[in-house]
C-alpha positions as CSV (number, residue, x, y, z in Angstrom):
1,M,-17.9,8.9,-21.6
2,K,-17.2,5.2,-22.3
3,N,-13.7,6.0,-23.6
4,S,-12.8,8.1,-20.5
5,Y,-14.0,5.3,-18.2
6,I,-11.8,2.8,-20.0
7,N,-8.9,5.1,-19.6
8,Y,-9.5,5.5,-15.9
9,A,-10.0,1.8,-15.4
10,M,-6.8,1.0,-17.2
11,S,-4.9,3.6,-15.1
12,V,-6.2,2.1,-11.9
13,I,-5.3,-1.5,-13.0
14,I,-1.8,-0.5,-14.0
15,G,-1.2,1.9,-11.1
16,R,-2.8,0.0,-8.1
17,A,-4.1,-3.5,-9.0
18,L,-1.1,-5.1,-10.6
19,P,2.0,-5.8,-8.7
20,D,5.2,-3.9,-9.7
21,A,7.6,-6.1,-11.7
22,R,10.6,-4.7,-9.8
23,D,9.6,-6.0,-6.4
24,G,6.3,-7.8,-6.8
25,L,4.4,-5.5,-4.4
26,K,1.3,-3.4,-4.9
27,P,1.5,0.2,-3.7
28,V,-0.7,-0.6,-0.7
29,H,1.7,-3.4,0.4
30,R,4.7,-1.1,-0.1
31,R,3.1,1.5,2.2
32,V,2.4,-1.1,4.9
33,L,6.0,-2.4,4.8
34,Y,7.3,1.1,4.9
35,G,5.1,2.0,7.9
36,M,6.2,-1.1,9.7
37,H,9.8,-0.2,9.1
38,E,9.3,3.4,10.3
39,G,7.5,2.1,13.4
40,G,10.3,-0.2,14.2
41,H,8.4,-3.4,13.7
42,T,11.2,-5.9,12.9
43,S,11.5,-9.6,13.5
44,E,13.7,-9.0,16.6
45,K,10.8,-7.0,18.3
46,K,7.9,-8.3,20.4
47,F,4.7,-9.3,18.5
48,S,2.3,-6.5,17.7
49,K,-1.1,-6.8,16.1
50,S,-1.3,-6.1,12.4
51,A,-4.4,-3.8,12.9
52,R,-2.1,-1.3,14.7
53,S,0.3,-1.2,11.8
54,V,-2.4,-0.9,9.2
55,G,-4.2,1.7,11.2
56,E,-1.0,3.8,11.5
57,V,-0.4,3.4,7.7
58,M,-4.0,4.5,6.9
59,G,-3.6,7.5,9.2
60,K,-0.2,8.6,8.0
61,Y,0.2,7.4,4.4
62,H,-3.2,7.2,2.8
63,P,-3.1,8.5,-0.7
64,H,-6.3,10.6,-0.4
65,G,-5.1,12.5,2.7
């Protein structure tokens, strides 16, 4: 039991908690940026609340469905 928990904890740390060395982003940040890009949220557009972007990402791209 202890060994399987350590394996799971390490996979979570490596897969989700540590930023990727290639771009410095965690998977959650990468999903938010992708969702903002898909939604057309660019610097040239009018201001929109971040809660809208995050809500759309949670609804469309959440890893658990």
